[in-house]
C-alpha positions as CSV (number, residue, x, y, z in Angstrom):
1,M,-1.1,-9.0,-12.7
2,V,-2.4,-10.0,-9.3
3,V,-1.3,-8.0,-6.3
4,K,-1.1,-10.2,-3.2
5,L,-0.9,-8.6,0.2
6,T,1.0,-10.5,2.9
7,D,-0.1,-10.7,6.6
8,R,2.7,-8.1,7.3
9,V,1.2,-5.7,4.8
10,H,-2.3,-6.0,6.4
11,Y,-0.6,-5.4,9.8
12,D,1.2,-2.3,8.4
13,L,-2.0,-1.0,6.9
14,Q,-3.7,-1.3,10.3
15,E,-0.8,0.6,11.9
16,I,-1.0,3.3,9.3
17,E,-4.7,3.6,10.0
18,R,-4.2,3.6,13.8
19,Y,-1.4,6.2,13.7
20,S,-3.3,8.4,11.2
21,L,-6.5,8.3,13.3
22,Q,-4.6,9.3,16.5
23,R,-2.5,12.0,14.7
24,W,-4.9,13.6,12.2
25,G,-8.4,11.9,12.5
26,R,-10.7,9.7,10.5
27,K,-10.8,11.8,7.3
28,R,-7.0,11.7,6.8
29,A,-6.8,8.0,7.7
30,N,-9.4,7.2,5.1
31,R,-7.6,9.3,2.5
32,Y,-4.3,7.5,3.2
33,L,-5.9,4.1,2.9
34,A,-7.8,5.1,-0.3
35,D,-4.6,6.4,-1.8
36,I,-2.8,3.1,-1.1
37,Q,-5.7,1.2,-2.6
38,T,-5.6,3.4,-5.7
39,A,-1.9,2.8,-6.1
40,L,-2.3,-1.0,-5.8
41,S,-5.1,-0.9,-8.4
42,L,-2.9,1.1,-10.8
43,L,-0.1,-1.4,-10.3
44,Q,-2.5,-4.3,-11.0
45,E,-3.7,-2.6,-14.2
46,D,-0.2,-1.6,-15.4
47,P,2.7,-3.6,-13.8
48,D,5.1,-1.7,-16.0
49,L,4.7,1.2,-13.6
50,L,7.2,-0.7,-11.3
51,R,10.8,-0.2,-11.9
52,H,13.4,-2.9,-11.7
53,D,16.1,-2.5,-9.1
54,S,18.6,-5.3,-8.8
55,N,19.2,-4.3,-5.1
56,I,15.7,-5.3,-4.2
57,S,14.6,-8.9,-3.8
58,T,12.6,-10.3,-6.7
59,S,10.1,-11.7,-4.2
60,L,9.0,-8.1,-3.4
């Protein structure tokens, strides 16, 4: 499975980094971003980790 990130996701990641830097510093910001990257890698390796929810658009 290929995980594609939209422009909105890139913007949100920048905002997570910015907020985390201001609130908790570089170390925590780096940890959040690394954790997100790890989660995306796990999903790419094993798409069955995702659960189906008919209330969520299939495009997400």
